[in-house]
C-alpha positions in Angstrom: 83.6 37.7 97.4 81.7 40.8 96.7 78.1 40.5 95.7 77.4 41.1 92.0 74.5 43.1 91.1 72.3 42.8 88.0 71.6 45.9 86.1 68.0 47.1 86.4 65.8 46.3 83.5 63.8 49.3 82.3 60.7 48.9 80.1 58.4 45.9 79.5 59.7 42.5 78.6 57.8 40.7 75.9 59.7 37.5 75.6 61.1 36.0 72.5 59.8 37.2 69.1 57.0 35.2 67.4 57.7 34.2 63.8 55.1 35.4 61.1 52.4 32.8 60.2 53.1 30.8 57.1 50.9 31.4 54.1 48.9 28.4 52.8 47.6 28.2 49.3 44.6 26.1 48.2 45.1 24.4 44.9 41.8 23.2 43.5 41.9 19.7 42.2 41.0 18.7 38.7 37.3 18.7 38.2 36.7 19.3 41.8 35.1 22.1 43.7 31.8 22.2 41.6 31.1 24.0 38.4 30.1 27.1 40.1 33.6 28.0 41.2 33.8 29.5 37.7 30.8 31.8 37.2 31.0 31.3 33.4 30.9 27.5 33.7 28.0 27.7 36.1 26.0 29.9 33.6 26.7 27.6 30.7 25.6 24.5 32.7 22.4 26.1 33.7 21.6 27.1 30.1 22.3 23.6 28.8 20.0 22.1 31.5 17.3 24.5 30.5 17.6 23.7 26.8 17.5 19.9 27.5 14.5 20.3 29.7 12.6 22.4 27.1 13.5 19.9 24.3 12.2 17.0 26.4 9.0 18.8 27.2 8.4 19.7 23.5 9.0 16.1 22.4 6.7 14.8 25.1 4.0 17.3 24.2 4.2 16.4 20.5 3.9 12.7 21.3 0.8 13.3 23.4 -0.8 15.5 20.6 0.0 12.9 17.9 -1.5 10.1 20.1 -4.7 12.1 20.6 -5.0 12.8 16.9 -4.6 9.1 16.0 -7.1 8.1 18.7 -9.6 10.6 17.6 -9.1 9.7 13.9 -9.7 6.0 14.8 -12.9 6.9 16.7 -14.1 9.0 13.7 -13.2 6.6 10.9 -13.2 3.2 12.6 -11.6 1.4 9.7 -12.9 -2.1 8.9 -11.1 -4.8 7.1 -11.8 -5.1 3.4 -13.4 -8.4 2.5 -12.3 -10.6 -0.5 -14.3 -13.4 -1.9 -13.5 -16.0 -4.6 -17.0 -16.2 -5.8 -16.4 -18.4 -8.9 -13.5 -20.4 -10.4 -13.2 -22.2 -13.7 -10.5 -24.9 -14.3 -10.7 -26.3 -17.8 -7.1 -27.8 -18.0 -4.8 -29.1 -15.3 -2.5 -31.7 -16.7 1.0 -32.7 -15.5 3.2 -34.3 -18.1 6.9 -34.9 -17.7 7.1 -32.3 -14.9 5.4 -29.7 -17.0 2.0 -28.5 -15.8 -0.5 -27.3 -18.5 -3.2 -25.2 -16.9 -6.2 -22.9 -17.7 -7.7 -21.3 -14.6 -9.9 -18.3 -14.1 -11.0 -16.9 -10.7 -13.6 -14.3 -10.2 -13.0 -12.1 -7.1 -15.5 -9.9 -5.2 -14.0 -7.1 -3.1 -16.1 -5.3 -0.5 -15.1 -2.0 1.1 -17.4 -1.7 4.2 -15.9 1.6 5.4 -18.2 4.7 5.4 -15.4 7.3 5.3 -12.4 5.6 3.7 -11.7 5.0 0.0 -8.9 2.7 -1.2 -6.4 3.0 -4.0 -5.3 -0.3 -5.4 -1.9 0.7 -6.9 -0.8 -2.8 -7.6 -2.5 -6.2 -7.5 -0.3 -9.3 -8.2 -2.0 -12.7 -8.3 -0.1 -15.9 -7.8 -1.4 -19.4 -8.3 0.3 -22.3 -6.6 -0.2 -26.1 -6.3 1.2 -28.0 -3.3 3.6 -25.2 -2.6 4.8 -24.9 -6.2 3.9 -21.6 -7.9 3.0 -22.1 -11.5 1.7 -18.7 -12.7 1.7 -15.0 -11.8 -0.5 -12.3 -13.4 -1.0 -8.5 -12.7 -4.6 -7.3 -12.4 -5.8 -3.9 -13.4 -5.5 -1.2 -10.7 -8.4 0.9 -9.6 -9.9 3.1 -6.9 -12.6 1.8 -4.7 -15.0 4.2 -3.1 -16.6 4.1 0.3 -19.2 1.4 1.0 -18.5 -0.1 -2.5 -18.3 -3.5 -4.0 -15.8 -4.1 -6.8 -15.0 -7.1 -9.0 -11.8 -8.5 -10.5 -10.9 -11.5 -12.6 -7.6 -13.4 -12.5 -6.8 -15.6 -15.5 -3.9 -18.1 -15.5 -3.2 -19.9 -18.7 -0.1 -21.6 -20.1 2.5 -24.1 -19.0 5.1 -24.2 -16.3 7.7 -26.7 -15.0 6.6 -28.1 -11.6 8.8 -30.5 -9.6 6.8 -32.8 -7.4 8.1 -35.5 -5.1 6.6 -38.9 -4.6 4.2 -37.7 -1.9 3.1 -34.7 -4.0 2.6 -36.9 -7.1 0.5 -39.3 -5.0 -1.7 -36.3 -4.0 -1.9 -35.2 -7.6 -3.1 -38.6 -8.7 -5.7 -38.5 -5.9 -7.0 -35.1 -7.0 -7.0 -36.2 -10.6 -9.1 -39.2 -9.7 -11.5 -37.0 -7.7 -11.7 -34.5 -10.5 -10.9 -31.5 -8.3 -7.7 -29.8 -7.2 -6.6 -27.8 -4.2 -5.1 -24.6 -5.7 -3.9 -21.6 -3.7 -4.4 -18.1 -5.1 -2.6 -15.3 -3.3 -3.0 -11.6 -3.9 -0.1 -9.2 -3.1 -1.4 -5.7 -2.9 0.0 -2.1 -2.7 -2.8 0.1 -1.4 -3.4 3.6 -0.1 -6.2 4.8 2.1 -8.1 8.0 1.4 -9.6 10.0 4.2 -11.5 12.8 2.5 -8.7 14.6 0.7 -5.9 13.1 2.7 -4.0 10.0 1.4 -2.1 7.6 3.6 1.3 6.0 2.8 1.3 2.7 1.0 0.4 -0.4 2.8 1.0 -4.0 1.5 -1.6 -6.5 2.6 -1.7 -10.1 1.4 -4.8 -12.1 0.5 -4.8 -15.9 0.8 -7.5 -17.9 -1.1 -7.3 -21.7 -0.5 -9.6 -23.1 -3.2 -11.0 -26.5 -4.1 -11.7 -26.2 -7.8 -13.4 -28.9 -9.9 -12.0 -29.7 -13.4 -14.4 -28.8 -16.3 -13.7 -30.8 -19.4 -15.7 -31.3 -22.6 -18.6 -29.3 -21.1 -18.9 -31.6 -18.1 -18.3 -30.6 -14.5 -16.5 -32.9 -12.1 -18.0 -31.1 -9.1 -19.5 -27.8 -7.9 -17.3 -24.9 -6.9 -18.2 -23.3 -3.6 -17.7 -19.6 -3.0 -15.1 -18.9 -0.3 -14.0 -15.9 1.7 -10.3 -15.2 1.5 -8.0 -14.5 4.4 -6.8 -10.9 4.8 -3.3 -10.5 6.2 -1.6 -7.1 7.0 2.2 -7.6 6.3 
Protein backbone atom coordinates (compact mmCIF):
# COMPACT_ATOMS: atom_id res chain seq x y z
CA UNK A 1 0.00 0.00 0.00
CA UNK A 2 1.11 3.45 -0.70
CA UNK A 3 1.64 5.88 2.20
CA UNK A 4 -1.13 8.43 2.73
CA UNK A 5 -0.07 11.88 3.50
CA UNK A 6 -2.03 14.39 5.64
CA UNK A 7 -2.44 17.80 4.18
CA UNK A 8 -0.37 20.42 5.89
CA UNK A 9 -2.26 22.58 8.35
CA UNK A 10 -1.63 26.25 7.88
CA UNK A 11 -2.30 28.83 10.68
CA UNK A 12 -2.72 28.41 14.39
CA UNK A 13 -5.01 25.85 15.91
CA UNK A 14 -7.12 27.07 18.80
CA UNK A 15 -9.05 24.00 19.66
CA UNK A 16 -12.80 23.70 20.05
CA UNK A 17 -14.83 26.91 20.52
CA UNK A 18 -15.74 28.03 24.13
CA UNK A 19 -19.42 28.71 24.71
CA UNK A 20 -20.32 32.21 26.06
CA UNK A 21 -20.82 32.49 29.87
CA UNK A 22 -24.37 32.26 31.10
CA UNK A 23 -25.84 35.40 32.65
CA UNK A 24 -26.97 35.12 36.27
CA UNK A 25 -29.61 37.45 37.71
CA UNK A 26 -29.85 38.33 41.41
CA UNK A 27 -33.42 38.42 42.59
CA UNK A 28 -33.68 40.22 45.91
CA UNK A 29 -35.79 38.46 48.47
CA UNK A 30 -38.77 40.03 50.14
CA UNK A 31 -37.72 42.36 52.87
CA UNK A 32 -34.10 41.34 52.51
CA UNK A 33 -31.02 43.20 51.49
CA UNK A 34 -31.51 46.09 53.99
CA UNK A 35 -33.49 49.26 53.65
CA UNK A 36 -30.66 51.14 52.02
CA UNK A 37 -30.93 49.14 48.79
CA UNK A 38 -33.54 51.75 48.00
CA UNK A 39 -32.15 55.25 48.64
CA UNK A 40 -35.64 56.67 49.22
CA UNK A 41 -36.44 54.02 51.88
CA UNK A 42 -33.13 54.66 53.58
CA UNK A 43 -33.83 58.39 53.72
CA UNK A 44 -37.34 57.89 55.17
CA UNK A 45 -36.01 55.50 57.83
CA UNK A 46 -33.34 57.95 58.94
CA UNK A 47 -35.86 60.78 59.18
CA UNK A 48 -38.26 58.62 61.26
CA UNK A 49 -35.44 57.66 63.63
CA UNK A 50 -34.45 61.28 64.07
CA UNK A 51 -38.04 62.32 64.79
CA UNK A 52 -38.49 59.55 67.38
CA UNK A 53 -35.21 60.47 69.06
CA UNK A 54 -36.16 64.15 69.22
CA UNK A 55 -39.60 63.38 70.67
CA UNK A 56 -38.10 61.14 73.36
CA UNK A 57 -35.56 63.80 74.28
CA UNK A 58 -38.26 66.48 74.49
CA UNK A 59 -40.49 64.31 76.73
CA UNK A 60 -37.57 63.41 78.97
CA UNK A 61 -36.58 67.08 79.27
CA UNK A 62 -40.15 68.09 80.12
CA UNK A 63 -40.35 65.44 82.86
CA UNK A 64 -37.09 66.64 84.38
CA UNK A 65 -38.24 70.28 84.32
CA UNK A 66 -41.60 69.43 85.89
CA UNK A 67 -39.90 67.36 88.58
CA UNK A 68 -37.55 70.22 89.41
CA UNK A 69 -40.45 72.68 89.59
CA UNK A 70 -42.43 70.41 91.90
CA UNK A 71 -39.43 69.83 94.15
CA UNK A 72 -38.60 73.53 94.34
CA UNK A 73 -42.26 74.33 95.03
CA UNK A 74 -42.31 71.81 97.86
CA UNK A 75 -39.13 73.30 99.33
CA UNK A 76 -40.59 76.81 99.12
CA UNK A 77 -44.09 76.11 100.44
CA UNK A 78 -43.56 72.97 102.56
CA UNK A 79 -47.31 72.30 102.98
CA UNK A 80 -48.40 71.12 106.41
CA UNK A 81 -51.51 69.13 107.20
CA UNK A 82 -54.53 71.16 108.29
CA UNK A 83 -55.59 70.34 111.87
CA UNK A 84 -59.22 69.68 112.83
CA UNK A 85 -60.44 69.59 116.44
CA UNK A 86 -63.85 68.74 117.86
CA UNK A 87 -63.53 71.25 120.69
CA UNK A 88 -67.04 70.87 122.10
CA UNK A 89 -70.11 68.69 121.62
CA UNK A 90 -73.61 68.87 123.03
CA UNK A 91 -75.99 65.89 123.00
CA UNK A 92 -79.40 66.71 124.44
CA UNK A 93 -81.41 63.84 122.94
CA UNK A 94 -80.41 60.34 121.86
CA UNK A 95 -83.32 57.97 122.24
CA UNK A 96 -83.97 54.79 120.26
CA UNK A 97 -87.61 53.70 120.11
CA UNK A 98 -88.95 51.04 117.72
CA UNK A 99 -85.85 51.25 115.52
CA UNK A 100 -86.27 55.03 115.22
CA UNK A 101 -83.50 57.18 116.65
CA UNK A 102 -84.43 60.64 117.96
CA UNK A 103 -81.36 62.83 118.26
CA UNK A 104 -80.20 66.37 118.90
CA UNK A 105 -76.46 66.82 118.52
CA UNK A 106 -74.22 69.86 118.01
CA UNK A 107 -70.47 69.68 117.43
CA UNK A 108 -68.13 72.68 117.43
CA UNK A 109 -65.11 72.35 115.17
CA UNK A 110 -61.84 74.27 115.19
CA UNK A 111 -59.84 74.25 111.94
CA UNK A 112 -56.22 75.37 111.97
CA UNK A 113 -54.23 76.15 108.80
CA UNK A 114 -50.55 76.17 109.85
CA UNK A 115 -49.14 77.01 106.40
CA UNK A 116 -47.36 80.33 105.87
CA UNK A 117 -47.84 80.56 102.09
CA UNK A 118 -50.93 78.46 101.37
CA UNK A 119 -54.59 79.45 101.66
CA UNK A 120 -57.46 76.97 101.43
CA UNK A 121 -60.83 77.17 99.68
CA UNK A 122 -63.42 74.92 101.31
CA UNK A 123 -65.80 74.49 98.38
CA UNK A 124 -67.89 71.85 100.13
CA UNK A 125 -68.09 70.50 103.68
CA UNK A 126 -70.42 67.56 104.24
CA UNK A 127 -70.77 66.31 107.81
CA UNK A 128 -72.11 62.83 108.56
CA UNK A 129 -73.03 61.47 111.98
CA UNK A 130 -73.04 57.70 112.62
CA UNK A 131 -73.65 55.40 115.55
CA UNK A 132 -72.21 51.88 115.51
CA UNK A 133 -71.72 52.04 111.77
CA UNK A 134 -75.27 53.31 111.11
CA UNK A 135 -75.44 56.80 109.62
CA UNK A 136 -78.37 58.74 111.02
CA UNK A 137 -77.85 62.31 109.76
CA UNK A 138 -76.05 64.38 107.09
CA UNK A 139 -75.71 68.16 106.97
CA UNK A 140 -73.85 70.63 104.74
CA UNK A 141 -71.75 73.29 106.44
CA UNK A 142 -71.15 76.80 105.04
CA UNK A 143 -68.22 77.10 102.64
CA UNK A 144 -65.43 79.62 103.21
CA UNK A 145 -61.86 80.61 102.41
CA UNK A 146 -59.21 80.14 105.07
CA UNK A 147 -56.16 82.36 104.88
CA UNK A 148 -52.58 81.56 105.78
CA UNK A 149 -51.71 80.86 109.43
CA UNK A 150 -55.40 81.14 110.26
CA UNK A 151 -57.81 79.46 112.68
CA UNK A 152 -61.45 79.07 111.62
CA UNK A 153 -64.53 77.67 113.34
CA UNK A 154 -67.49 75.65 112.17
CA UNK A 155 -70.57 74.20 113.82
CA UNK A 156 -72.39 71.03 112.76
CA UNK A 157 -75.93 70.54 114.09
CA UNK A 158 -77.79 67.24 113.73
CA UNK A 159 -81.41 67.24 114.76
CA UNK A 160 -84.34 65.00 113.87
CA UNK A 161 -85.17 61.32 113.69
CA UNK A 162 -83.99 58.46 111.53
CA UNK A 163 -84.56 54.72 111.27
CA UNK A 164 -81.62 52.74 112.62
CA UNK A 165 -81.51 48.94 112.49
CA UNK A 166 -79.35 47.48 115.24
CA UNK A 167 -78.69 43.81 115.88
CA UNK A 168 -78.62 42.14 119.27
CA UNK A 169 -74.99 42.99 119.83
CA UNK A 170 -75.48 46.64 118.84
CA UNK A 171 -78.59 46.91 121.04
CA UNK A 172 -76.61 45.56 123.98
CA UNK A 173 -73.97 48.23 123.38
CA UNK A 174 -76.68 50.91 123.13
CA UNK A 175 -78.12 49.85 126.47
CA UNK A 176 -74.64 50.00 128.02
CA UNK A 177 -74.11 53.54 126.65
CA UNK A 178 -77.53 54.55 127.88
CA UNK A 179 -76.75 53.31 131.37
CA UNK A 180 -73.39 55.14 131.30
CA UNK A 181 -75.02 58.32 129.99
CA UNK A 182 -72.52 58.78 127.13
CA UNK A 183 -72.46 57.58 123.52
CA UNK A 184 -69.70 56.80 121.04
CA UNK A 185 -70.66 58.82 117.97
CA UNK A 186 -68.57 59.15 114.83
CA UNK A 187 -68.64 62.42 112.90
CA UNK A 188 -67.03 62.45 109.46
CA UNK A 189 -66.33 65.44 107.25
CA UNK A 190 -66.10 65.01 103.48
CA UNK A 191 -64.36 68.00 101.95
CA UNK A 192 -63.77 69.49 98.52
CA UNK A 193 -60.90 71.91 98.81
CA UNK A 194 -58.51 73.91 96.64
CA UNK A 195 -55.12 75.25 97.67
CA UNK A 196 -54.02 78.76 96.82
CA UNK A 197 -50.36 79.62 96.22
CA UNK A 198 -50.26 83.39 95.88
CA UNK A 199 -52.48 83.87 92.81
CA UNK A 200 -52.33 80.25 91.64
CA UNK A 201 -55.10 77.81 92.57
CA UNK A 202 -54.71 74.06 92.58
CA UNK A 203 -57.18 71.50 91.34
CA UNK A 204 -59.73 70.15 93.80
CA UNK A 205 -58.65 67.66 96.41
CA UNK A 206 -61.05 65.60 98.54
CA UNK A 207 -59.73 64.89 102.04
CA UNK A 208 -61.78 63.13 104.71
CA UNK A 209 -61.84 63.97 108.42
CA UNK A 210 -62.70 61.31 111.03
CA UNK A 211 -63.82 62.33 114.52
CA UNK A 212 -64.51 59.47 116.95
CA UNK A 213 -66.27 61.15 119.86
CA UNK A 214 -67.45 60.07 123.29
CA UNK A 215 -70.31 62.47 124.01
CA UNK A 216 -72.20 62.63 127.32
CA UNK A 217 -75.98 63.10 127.28
CA UNK A 218 -77.27 66.38 128.66
CA UNK A 219 -80.85 66.25 129.85
CA UNK A 220 -82.89 68.55 132.08
CA UNK A 221 -79.85 70.85 132.57
CA UNK A 222 -77.81 67.99 134.02
CA UNK A 223 -74.67 66.52 132.53
CA UNK A 224 -73.94 62.82 132.48
CA UNK A 225 -70.24 63.50 132.06
CA UNK A 226 -67.62 65.88 130.73
CA UNK A 227 -66.81 66.07 127.04
CA UNK A 228 -63.11 66.10 126.20
CA UNK A 229 -61.81 67.96 123.18
CA UNK A 230 -60.32 65.65 120.58
CA UNK A 231 -58.19 66.06 117.49
CA UNK A 232 -59.69 64.46 114.40
CA UNK A 233 -57.85 62.28 111.92
CA UNK A 234 -57.00 63.80 108.54
CA UNK A 235 -57.09 61.42 105.59
CA UNK A 236 -56.16 62.28 101.97
CA UNK A 237 -58.39 60.17 99.71
